[in-house]
C-alpha positions in Angstrom: 0.0 0.0 0.0 1.2 3.4 -0.6 2.0 5.6 2.2 1.0 9.2 2.2 2.7 11.5 4.6 0.3 14.2 5.5 2.7 16.0 7.8 3.9 19.4 6.6 7.4 18.2 5.9 8.2 21.0 3.5 7.6 23.5 6.2 9.7 21.7 8.7 12.4 21.4 6.1 12.2 25.2 5.4 12.3 25.9 9.2 15.3 23.6 9.5 17.0 25.3 6.6 16.3 28.7 8.2 17.8 27.5 11.5 20.9 26.3 9.7 21.1 29.6 7.7 20.7 31.7 10.9 23.3 29.7 12.6 25.6 30.1 9.6 24.9 33.9 9.5 25.5 34.2 13.2 28.6 32.1 12.9 29.8 34.2 10.0 29.1 37.4 11.8 30.9 36.1 14.9 33.9 34.9 12.8 34.0 38.3 11.0 33.9 40.0 14.4 36.7 37.8 15.7 38.7 38.4 12.5 38.2 42.2 12.7 39.1 42.1 16.4 42.2 40.1 15.7 43.3 42.4 12.8 42.6 45.4 15.1 44.7 43.9 17.8 47.5 43.1 15.4 47.5 46.6 13.9 47.2 48.1 17.4 50.3 46.1 18.5 52.2 47.2 15.4 51.3 50.9 16.0 52.3 50.6 19.6 55.5 48.9 18.6 56.3 51.6 16.0 55.5 54.4 18.6 58.0 52.8 21.0 60.6 52.6 18.3 59.9 56.3 17.3 60.2 57.3 21.0 63.5 55.4 21.3 64.7 57.0 18.0 63.8 60.5 19.3 65.6 59.8 22.5 68.7 58.7 20.6 68.5 61.7 18.3 68.3 64.1 21.2 71.4 62.3 22.7 73.2 62.6 19.4 72.2 66.3 19.1 73.7 66.9 22.5 76.8 65.1 21.5 77.0 67.2 18.3 76.7 70.4 20.3 79.6 69.1 22.5 81.6 68.2 19.4 81.0 71.7 17.9 82.1 73.2 21.2 85.3 71.1 21.1 85.8 72.2 17.4 85.5 75.8 18.4 87.9 75.3 21.2 90.3 73.4 18.9 90.2 76.3 16.4 90.9 78.8 19.2 93.8 76.7 20.3 95.2 76.4 16.8 94.9 80.1 16.4 96.8 80.6 19.6 99.4 78.1 18.6 99.9 79.9 15.3 100.2 83.3 17.1 102.8 81.7 19.4 104.7 80.2 16.5 104.7 83.6 14.7 105.9 85.3 17.8 108.6 82.6 18.3 109.7 83.1 14.6 109.6 86.9 14.8 111.3 87.1 18.1 114.8 87.5 16.6 113.5 89.8 13.9 113.1 92.8 16.3 116.8 92.3 17.3 117.8 92.3 13.7 115.6 95.4 13.0 117.3 97.4 15.8 120.7 96.2 14.8 120.0 97.2 11.2 118.7 100.6 12.2 122.0 101.3 13.9 124.0 100.1 10.9 122.0 102.1 8.3 122.0 105.4 10.1 124.9 107.5 8.6 126.8 110.2 10.5 124.8 113.4 10.8 121.5 111.6 11.1 119.7 111.0 14.3 116.5 109.0 14.8 113.9 110.5 17.2 111.2 108.0 16.9 110.7 104.5 15.3 107.2 103.1 15.0 106.3 99.7 13.7 102.9 98.5 12.5 103.0 94.9 11.2 105.8 94.9 8.6 105.7 98.7 8.1 108.3 100.8 9.9 108.0 104.6 10.2 111.2 106.5 11.0 111.2 110.1 12.3 114.5 111.8 12.6 116.8 114.8 12.2 119.6 115.2 9.6 122.3 117.8 9.1 121.6 117.9 5.4 119.2 116.5 2.8 122.1 114.5 1.2 122.4 112.7 4.5 118.7 111.8 4.3 119.2 110.4 0.8 122.3 108.5 2.0 120.2 107.1 4.8 117.5 106.0 2.2 120.2 104.3 0.1 121.4 102.4 3.2 117.9 101.3 4.0 117.3 100.1 0.5 120.6 98.1 0.6 119.8 96.6 4.0 119.1 92.9 4.5 116.3 93.6 7.0 114.8 96.9 5.8 113.7 97.9 2.3 111.4 100.0 0.2 112.3 103.4 1.7 109.7 106.1 1.0 110.3 109.7 2.1 107.1 110.9 3.6 108.2 114.4 4.4 111.2 116.5 4.9 111.2 119.9 6.6 113.9 122.5 6.9 114.2 124.0 10.4 116.2 127.2 10.6 118.1 127.4 13.9 119.2 131.0 13.6 122.9 131.6 13.3 123.6 128.0 13.6 123.2 125.7 10.7 119.9 124.4 9.4 118.7 121.0 10.2 116.2 118.8 8.4 113.4 116.9 10.1 112.3 113.9 8.1 109.7 111.1 8.2 110.6 107.9 6.3 108.5 104.9 5.7 110.2 101.5 5.2 109.2 97.8 5.1 110.7 95.2 7.4 112.0 92.3 5.3 111.7 88.7 6.4 114.7 86.4 6.0 113.8 83.0 4.8 116.5 80.8 6.3 115.5 77.7 4.4 115.7 79.2 0.9 118.0 82.1 1.6 115.4 84.4 -0.1 114.3 87.8 1.3 110.6 88.7 1.3 108.2 91.2 2.9 
């Protein structure tokens, strides 16, 4: 005999399928929520880790900036010390030059010429003096020009001073250059 099922099986099947679908949707939503939460945690951890690294890098950069400031201070101090050393070396090298200059001044002054004042500024020497005649001044200029330590004489001024019944005298101002002896080459320079 044939069996007829009069129960609403289609409806039960539909309800069963709806249940499975709802469980699937809820499971998918839950899985998506878990996945979003996990991805959020991973990215949060990565951001926190990068922030920690940035903070560490900023601390190291500030330490390096302080070190650079210290090094710059040391460089400035080094430059000052080098400048001082150069000045000391120049003074050491020029120490005997003044002796030679005074020695040369006494050698070049001819009879009848007297120096009243000698002024030096760098390598320039200004000589103020009195001579008995203008020819003695020109003789003095030749002596300065032939000197090993003085050169380039330039007569700035010469004045005749009348002393009454006595002879005239000549006040003069002479500019000259102090020459530098180069011991290594034997050359003379200014």
